[in-house]
N, C-alpha and C positions, 0 to 999 in steps of 0.2 A: 951771184948769191952763193955763199957756201952753206953746205947742209950740216945741218946742229948736229952735235955726236949725240948717240943713243945712251940713256943712260939706265943703268939694270936696277931694275925693279925686285929682283931674286927671282929662285927656282920656279919652273913653271908650276911644281908640285907645290907650292907655296899658294896657289890660285885655281882651287879644285873648279872642273866643270860644274856649271850653272850654278857659281857661286859669286860673290863680290868680297873684295878687302879696301877697306881704307889703309893708304898709307901716306907717307911723306916723302917725297924725293926731290931733292936739292931744294927744299922751301916751298915745294909746290904740292899740295894738299890733292891727292888723287882718290878717286874710286877707279878700281881696275876688276874688270868682268871677264869671266869665260863665260861666253853662251857657246855650246857645243864646242869647244875645242878653239874656236876664235875669241882672240882679246880684243878688248877696248878699254879706255882709260877718259874719263872723264873729270873736271877740275869738281873736287868735293866742295862747291860752293853753289846751291842754288842763287841762279842771276835774278830771281824774282825778290828775295829777301835776305840774301846772304848766309841763309842757315845750311848745316850739313845736308847734302845730296845723298850722300852714302849710308844715311840712317833710313832710307825710303826703298821702297819695296821695287824690284826688276821682274818686270815682266816680258819674256820675250826682246825685244831691241828696244824696249823704253824704261824710263828709271822715273818713280814719283815722289818728289817731294814729299816728306810725313808733316810738314807743317803747313802746308797751303792748298796740296793735291795739285802743283803744276808736273805735267809732264813731259820728258823730253826723249827723243830718240837718242839712243846711244851712240851711235854711227855719226850721225851729223850734228847731232847737239841741240837741234830746233826743238820748239813748243812743240808738241802733238796738236793742241786746240789753236793756237793763235800763230805758226811757223813764221808768218813774215811781218808779225808786229811784235811779238815778245823777243826780247834779249835770248839768244842763244847759250846753252850751258859750254864752257870752253872744252874742247875735243883734243885728243892727243894723238900722234901717231903711234903707233905700238907694234912691235913685231918679237916672235919667238926665235930666238939665237940662242943654238949649241946649248938649248933646254932651258934659258933663263929668256924671262920676260924681258924686253926693254922699252922703252918712249923716249921721243924727243920731245924735249920739255921747253922748248924754244917758244917765245912770246911771237905774236905776229909782228909786233913792232921789229923784231930781230929778225924774223924771216923776210921782212921788206929791207932790210938794211944790204 
């Protein structure tokens, strides 16, 4: 398995501490969050109803869909209420490299090929 390349999302300054930003990168809609200097990225689509998850409120390590109230853990993508029964939100590996935020945007299918 070949490690997928990292995609530049912009300078770390574009993602202030305790803020979130909705961006498109290589056709993938993301919510990028800076939680105490640690960066996380989830797909900007609520798996429950397909609405923009990035419009929701983030508290600590969770983000809540503003349309139906579903809450997801931003590191694992799992539902807080029904982690074993609800479809998780897609998460992406993310890193800080030379002052820039980068993400691996491969799909699970690509990762298994």
